[in-house]
C-alpha positions in Angstrom: 77.3 89.6 91.4 79.5 90.4 94.2 80.5 93.6 95.0 83.9 94.0 95.0 85.6 96.5 97.3 87.8 98.7 95.7 90.7 99.7 97.8 93.3 102.1 97.6 97.3 100.7 98.6 99.3 104.1 99.2 103.0 104.3 96.8 105.6 105.9 98.2 107.3 105.6 101.4 104.5 103.9 102.8 104.2 101.3 100.1 106.6 98.8 101.4 105.2 99.2 105.3 101.5 98.9 104.2 102.1 95.4 101.8 104.4 93.9 104.9 101.4 94.4 107.3 98.8 93.2 104.9 101.0 90.5 104.8 101.2 89.7 108.6 97.1 90.0 108.3 96.8 87.4 105.6 96.7 88.9 102.8 99.1 88.8 100.2 99.6 91.7 97.5 101.7 91.1 94.8 102.8 94.1 92.7 103.9 93.5 89.1 106.2 95.6 87.6 104.8 99.2 87.4 101.1 98.1 87.1 98.7 99.9 89.1 96.4 97.2 89.9 98.2 94.9 92.0 97.1 91.3 92.7 95.7 90.3 96.2 94.8 86.9 97.5 91.6 88.0 98.2 88.0 87.4 96.1 86.2 90.2 97.7 88.8 93.2 97.2 90.4 95.2 93.9 93.5 97.1 94.5 94.4 100.3 93.0 97.4 101.9 94.0 97.8 105.7 94.0 99.8 108.6 96.0 98.7 108.9 99.4 98.3 113.0 98.9 95.3 112.1 96.7 94.0 109.1 98.3 91.5 110.9 100.4 90.2 112.9 97.2 89.4 109.2 95.3 87.7 107.7 98.4 85.9 110.9 98.9 84.3 110.9 95.5 83.6 106.9 95.1 86.7 106.2 92.8 87.7 104.1 95.7 85.5 102.3 98.5 88.3 102.5 101.2 92.1 103.2 101.2 95.0 104.0 103.9 96.8 107.5 103.7 97.8 110.0 106.1 95.9 111.9 108.6 97.8 114.5 107.5 96.4 114.4 103.7 93.2 113.9 104.7 93.5 117.4 106.5 95.4 118.7 103.3 92.5 117.7 101.1 90.0 118.8 103.4 88.2 115.4 102.5 84.5 114.5 103.7 85.3 110.5 104.5 84.5 108.2 106.9 87.8 107.5 109.0 87.4 103.7 109.9 90.6 103.5 112.6 93.9 104.7 113.3 97.0 102.7 112.3 100.3 104.1 113.7 103.0 103.0 111.8 105.4 104.8 108.9 108.5 103.6 106.9 110.8 103.8 109.8 108.9 103.7 113.1 105.4 103.0 114.9 105.4 106.6 116.2 103.3 109.0 114.9 105.1 111.9 112.5 104.9 115.3 112.8 104.3 118.1 111.0 107.1 121.0 112.3 107.8 124.9 111.2 111.5 124.9 111.3 114.0 128.0 110.4 117.8 128.3 110.3 119.8 128.2 113.7 120.6 131.6 112.9 117.8 133.0 112.0 116.1 135.3 114.5 112.9 133.9 114.2 111.6 132.3 117.3 108.2 131.9 117.2 105.3 131.5 115.0 104.3 134.7 115.2 107.8 136.2 114.1 106.9 135.1 110.6 104.1 137.7 110.0 104.9 138.9 106.2 107.6 136.3 106.0 107.8 133.5 103.2 107.0 129.7 104.1 107.7 126.8 102.0 106.0 123.4 102.1 104.5 120.4 100.5 101.3 120.9 102.0 100.1 124.4 101.3 96.2 124.4 102.2 96.3 123.2 105.3 99.2 125.5 106.2 97.5 128.2 104.9 94.5 127.8 107.0 96.6 127.1 110.2 98.2 130.1 109.7 94.9 132.2 108.9 93.1 130.7 112.2 95.9 132.3 114.0 95.4 135.7 111.7 98.8 135.6 110.9 100.0 137.0 107.5 102.5 134.6 105.5 103.4 134.0 102.2 103.2 129.9 101.8 104.7 128.7 98.6 104.5 124.8 97.1 107.6 123.2 97.2 108.1 120.0 95.0 110.9 118.4 97.4 114.1 119.2 99.0 112.1 121.4 101.1 114.5 122.2 103.6 117.1 123.4 101.1 114.7 126.2 100.3 115.4 127.5 103.7 119.2 127.1 103.4 119.5 128.4 100.2 117.4 132.0 101.1 114.4 131.2 99.0 112.1 130.7 102.2 112.3 132.2 105.7 110.7 129.2 107.0 109.4 125.6 106.3 106.9 123.6 107.1 108.2 119.4 107.0 107.5 116.3 108.0 109.5 114.5 110.3 109.6 111.2 112.5 113.3 111.6 113.5 114.1 114.8 113.0 117.8 113.8 111.8 117.0 115.5 107.9 116.0 119.0 109.7 119.1 118.9 112.1 121.0 117.6 109.3 120.0 121.1 107.3 121.2 123.1 110.1 117.2 123.7 111.4 115.7 124.2 114.3 112.3 123.6 114.9 109.9 126.7 116.9 106.6 125.1 116.7 104.4 121.8 115.8 101.7 122.3 113.9 100.0 118.6 113.9 101.0 115.2 114.8 100.1 112.6 111.7 99.7 109.0 111.4 97.8 106.4 108.7 94.2 105.9 109.0 91.7 103.3 107.0 89.0 105.7 105.1 86.1 104.7 103.6 83.6 106.2 101.2 80.2 107.1 103.1 78.1 105.5 100.6 80.7 102.1 100.6 80.3 102.1 104.4 76.5 102.5 104.2 77.0 99.1 101.8 76.4 95.9 104.7 78.9 93.9 102.1 81.4 96.5 101.8 81.4 97.8 105.4 81.7 94.0 106.4 84.8 93.8 104.3 86.4 97.1 105.4 85.5 96.4 109.4 87.1 93.1 108.6 90.4 94.9 107.0 90.3 97.2 110.2 90.2 94.5 112.8 92.6 91.8 111.3 95.3 95.2 110.5 94.7 96.7 114.1 95.7 93.2 115.0 98.7 92.7 112.8 99.6 96.2 114.3 99.1 95.4 117.7 101.0 92.2 117.6 104.1 93.9 116.1 104.3 96.8 118.2 104.3 94.4 121.7 106.0 91.3 120.3 108.2 92.8 117.7 109.0 92.2 114.1 111.6 89.5 115.0 109.7 87.6 117.8 107.1 85.9 115.4 108.4 82.7 113.5 106.4 80.1 111.2 105.5 76.6 111.7 104.1 74.6 108.3 101.0 72.9 109.1 100.8 69.7 106.4 97.0 70.0 105.8 93.7 71.2 107.4 93.0 67.7 108.5 96.0 68.3 111.4 94.6 71.8 112.2 92.6 70.7 115.5 95.3 68.3 116.7 97.6 71.4 116.0 95.5 74.0 117.7 94.7 71.5 121.1 98.8 70.9 121.0 99.3 74.9 121.3 96.8 75.1 124.0 98.1 72.4 126.0 101.6 73.8 125.8 101.1 76.4 127.6 103.2 78.6 125.8 100.0 80.6 124.0 97.8 82.2 125.9 95.2 82.5 123.2 94.7 80.9 119.8 92.9 82.3 117.0 92.1 80.4 114.1 91.5 82.2 110.7 91.2 79.6 108.4 89.0 76.8 109.2 86.6 75.7 112.0 88.6 75.0 115.3 88.3 76.2 118.8 90.3 79.2 120.5 91.4 78.6 123.4 91.6 81.7 126.1 94.4 83.2 128.6 92.1 81.2 131.5 91.9 78.0 129.6 88.2 77.8 130.7 86.0 79.9 127.5 86.4 78.7 124.0 85.5 80.7 120.8 84.8 79.6 116.9 86.1 80.8 114.0 83.8 80.1 111.0 85.6 81.5 107.7 88.6 83.1 106.5 89.5 86.5 108.0 86.1 86.5 110.1 86.8 85.9 113.9 84.3 86.9 117.2 84.9 90.5 117.5 85.4 89.4 121.5 88.4 87.3 120.7 90.2 90.8 119.8 89.4 93.0 122.8 90.1 90.3 125.0 93.7 90.2 123.4 93.3 93.8 123.2 92.2 94.4 126.9 94.6 91.7 128.6 97.9 92.2 126.1 97.8 88.3 125.4 100.2 86.5 123.5 98.8 85.4 120.5 98.9 82.8 118.3 97.4 83.0 115.0 96.5 80.2 112.8 95.7 81.2 109.0 95.7 80.4 105.6 98.1 81.5 103.1 97.6 79.7 99.2 95.6 77.2 100.9 98.4 76.1 103.6 97.6 76.7 107.3 100.1 78.6 108.3 100.9 78.8 112.5 102.4 82.1 113.9 103.6 82.4 117.7 105.7 84.5 119.9 106.0 81.8 122.7 106.1 77.8 120.5 107.7 75.6 122.3 110.7 74.5 119.8 110.2 70.5 121.1 106.3 70.9 120.5 105.6 67.5 118.9 104.8 68.0 114.7 101.5 66.4 113.5 101.7 63.1 111.7 101.3 63.2 108.2 97.9 62.6 106.6 98.2 60.4 103.8 94.7 61.7 102.1 96.2 65.0 102.0 99.5 65.1 100.2 98.2 67.5 98.0 98.4 70.1 100.4 101.7 69.7 101.1 103.9 72.9 100.4 106.6 72.5 97.9 
């Protein structure tokens, strides 16, 4: 019996951007209504949705084999998990977010030591308590259920520890930042036992490789740079690959859906992909090292899709294959 990888998808602010990143990596995640178990087009993965704040707890306990959550919540829970890779993306940017200490503009508090004996409101209580304790600063840390910035404005707290990407919300509430506690970003994490399981580890490494590649492509090229070209059927894939390579408009062709050649930037070396989602690690390393423009050929719902940021509009389309009409997109 095949061991399914139990994968956690973060609910809340990271949900949409995570699903979009998976789509760019070749996985379609479909959330039906209020179900906490979305469908995914991979027979080896079983998805579950949970809050990012709780993800590391479920992965540590083995309820989930792997998941995506913030570095901050792993620290808050003090979870013992294997960090597979950093994935720097969020709901609004591709920069790490920051947990900062903020006070009202008119407050006499200027530095972290000035908070001795004061009250601090935050959602990340345990980490904040440890942070101040390590610096031997005695403060009263209070949990905030939300609207944390308003606590200090209304006088319910002397300072807040809050996460920010742009500082806009903090400034809008008339607060100023006096200290940065940590930077955080999304991380792919795994349960230690799952990481030691060869089959599950292979799938987790596949996730890491393709998500990292898609994120690199998104950051280097831009969200609007890629366009999609439909290929009628698998019979035409080698032809399309050769056309793309010969066009001189792409530096690399990486096939994720069929056995075809991938031409490198030099045009002299070839690599071969042998199954969905699996291709030689040295190809990705080559792409990362040389910042190549990438053309991805993958299967979505059994249809080959070509993505590229430099595809000649006049590139001749492959001829229809009369024996492959069953694979024509509707």
